[in-house]
Legacy VTK file of the C-alpha trace (Angstrom):
# vtk DataFile Version 3.0
C-alpha trace
ASCII
DATASET POLYDATA
POINTS 77 float
-0.426 0.110 0.089
1.312 3.446 -1.161
2.059 5.627 1.587
0.319 8.796 1.714
0.710 12.783 2.122
-1.848 12.073 5.301
0.559 9.065 6.459
3.613 11.125 6.410
1.356 14.064 8.133
1.064 11.644 10.825
4.049 10.024 11.570
5.343 13.568 12.248
2.227 14.684 14.538
4.688 11.565 15.977
7.851 12.354 15.636
8.423 15.768 14.701
8.730 18.435 17.767
8.784 21.034 15.343
5.921 20.126 12.959
3.739 19.311 16.092
4.210 22.782 17.376
2.840 24.822 14.189
0.251 22.369 14.317
-0.728 23.412 17.914
-0.330 27.049 17.338
-2.541 26.302 13.666
-4.984 24.639 15.504
-5.101 27.647 18.600
-5.453 30.412 15.589
-8.209 27.992 14.141
-9.650 28.023 17.770
-9.250 32.220 18.136
-11.153 32.922 15.348
-13.770 30.760 15.581
-14.476 32.539 19.212
-13.827 35.679 17.318
-16.434 35.593 14.364
-18.937 33.935 17.377
-19.034 37.832 18.388
-21.928 40.045 17.096
-20.533 43.650 17.837
-16.766 43.857 15.738
-13.787 47.016 16.725
-11.289 47.688 14.811
-9.030 45.757 16.765
-10.961 42.477 15.800
-10.888 43.003 12.111
-7.210 43.100 12.457
-7.298 40.135 15.016
-8.564 37.790 12.240
-6.290 39.410 9.562
-3.267 38.777 11.550
-4.626 35.126 12.546
-5.693 34.362 9.005
-1.917 35.675 7.700
-0.380 34.046 10.822
-2.796 30.215 9.656
-1.220 30.075 6.388
2.302 30.387 7.013
2.046 27.922 10.057
0.226 25.690 7.151
3.104 26.645 4.258
5.639 25.599 7.325
4.395 21.853 7.897
3.505 21.445 4.032
7.540 22.069 3.521
8.486 19.552 6.007
5.625 16.843 4.717
7.110 18.184 0.986
10.464 17.645 2.214
9.860 14.303 4.485
8.263 12.829 1.232
10.957 13.280 -1.014
13.181 10.483 1.827
10.097 8.311 1.462
10.613 4.838 -1.092
7.809 5.032 -3.625
LINES 1 78
77 0 1 2 3 4 5 6 7 8 9 10 11 12 13 14 15 16 17 18 19 20 21 22 23 24 25 26 27 28 29 30 31 32 33 34 35 36 37 38 39 40 41 42 43 44 45 46 47 48 49 50 51 52 53 54 55 56 57 58 59 60 61 62 63 64 65 66 67 68 69 70 71 72 73 74 75 76
């Protein structure tokens, strides 16, 4: 059975502290965004915080995918 990127991600979560930390930070940003969205009234700071969270999430996801790609290339196919 071929190894998928999902398999690589799971292995990295189990064995790579950097990847695990990035994933935890990404999840934290997601929770903060979900909480922010539930607010009925937004201040300017909330809008700025939303943009910052989205940019941070994107950066973290890019870093995670870079690690996955690097690891995936090392595996025999």
